[in-house]
N, C-alpha and C positions, 0 to 999 in steps of 0.2 A: 816420328813424333817429334813436334816441335817443342824449344825448350821451356816455353811458357806453358805447356800443356803440362810437361811433367814436372814443373815446378808446383802447377795447381793440382795435379793426382798426386803429389806427394806431400802435400798440407793437407790436402784431405785424408791419406794414409796415415799422416799423424794423429790429427782429430780422432779417427776412429781408434786407431792404437788407444791413446788416451781415454776413449769412452770404453773398451773393452776393460781398461785394465780397472776403472772406477767400477763399472758391473762388477767385476773380479772382485777386487776388493771388499766392497760394499756387502756382497751376497755370503764371501765367505765370512764375514765377521757378524752379520746378524744372528743374533742368539738372545736370546730372552727365558725369565722361567717366571712362572706364575704357581699362585698356589692353590688350588681347588678343593674344598671338603678335607682338608688336612693332607692333601696328597699333591706333592709337587711335581710339576713338568715343566719340561724344558724345551724351546720351541727353537731349532736351528735350522740351516738349510740341509744339511745333511739326513733328515730325515727324510725329504722327499726325493723322488728321483727326477722330480721336471726341476726342479730346482738347481740339483747334480748335474742334468742336461745342461742348464743354461750354463751354468760354471764350465764345463767343459767345452761348451759352442763358442763360450767366447774366449776360452783360452786359443784353442783353434786358430779362431778369425784373426787373434793379438800375435798370435807366431807367424800366422801368414801373411800378416800386416808387416811383420819388421822382415820377414825373407822378401816379399815383394820391394820393401823401400832399398834393401842391401842389394838387388839383382835388375831396380829400374835402368841402370846406366847398359845392360843389356838390349841388343837391339831385336834380338829372337824371341826373346822373354814377352814381348809387347803383343805376339801371337795365341800364346798359350795363357795370358793374364784374364784375357776374356770370359773362359770358361771357367778359371779358378774365383774369378771374383763372381761369377753368378750362384757355384756352389757355395761360397763364404755369404752371400746375401741369404740364401737359401737356408742355410744352417743358421744363422742370427733369428732368421724371420721364424722358423719354426721352433727354436728354443726359447726364444720370447713370447710366441703362442703358448707353448705350453707352462711357461712360467705363470703366466698371467690368469690363466684358466685357473692357476692351483690357488694363485695370489687372490683372485675374485672369491673362490670358496672358502678362504681364511676372511677374508674381510665378509661377506655377506653371508657366508655358510649357504645350506642347502634345505629349505624343509621338509623337502618332496623324502630324502634321505636320511631326515634327522639331523645332518651335521651341524653342530653351532658355528657362528664365528668365533673367533678367537684374537681377533687384534685387539678386543678391550681389553683381554687378560693381559698378552703380551707386545703393546704398542711399540716397543723400540725393536722388537723383530722384523715386525712388519712395516715399519719408517724405512729399517735398510733396507729392505725388501723391496719397496715403492721407491727408493734412489736406484738401486740396483736395476731396476726393469725400466727405468729413465735411460740410464746411461745405457742401458742395453737396446732400448729403444732408437737412439741417438745414433749407435753404432751400424745399426741395420737401414736406415735412411741413409747416412752417409754412404754404405757401400752400396745401395741403391744409386745415388748418382755416381760413385767410380765404375759402377756397371755401365750406367748411361755412358761414362765417361772414354770408358773403354770400348765399347762397341762404335762410339762415333770412332775412335781412331783407328779401329782397326777397317770397319766399312765406309769410311770418305772416299779411300780410293778407286772405290766401284764405283760409286755414284757420281764421280767428279766428271766433268762432261770434257773429255780431250778433242779439241779443234782439228 
């Protein structure tokens, strides 16, 4: 792998790591309380399995990112990185999708099921969740670009014409 390509991919990995850390921090710190009919309810990420899945998926992706940066100087690791980048991209995409679906229900409610929107009562919670979702989506996009770069590095010798 060329040195410029390693610098580019490691820069993207650092950006992905930053995005996953931001997503984790904002999701874990998202909590708010509201009082409805003299009852206090607290909204926090741990009340929803999809939000827990987002935190776990982002943590796995962040841990993998650190390991891949540390091992990026090993030549044989680049053969395996395509598979691991694909798994990480799919993990991030699925966790964002699950959390986004729940966030949509929290924001808009579901009239068919009789679920009321909660973002009007707990706006701080919803704001933090929104920031976490944006950061997680950024990490997924960065990992998709990394996947394309990894595929290019691994497959380019196959398609190079030899005279």
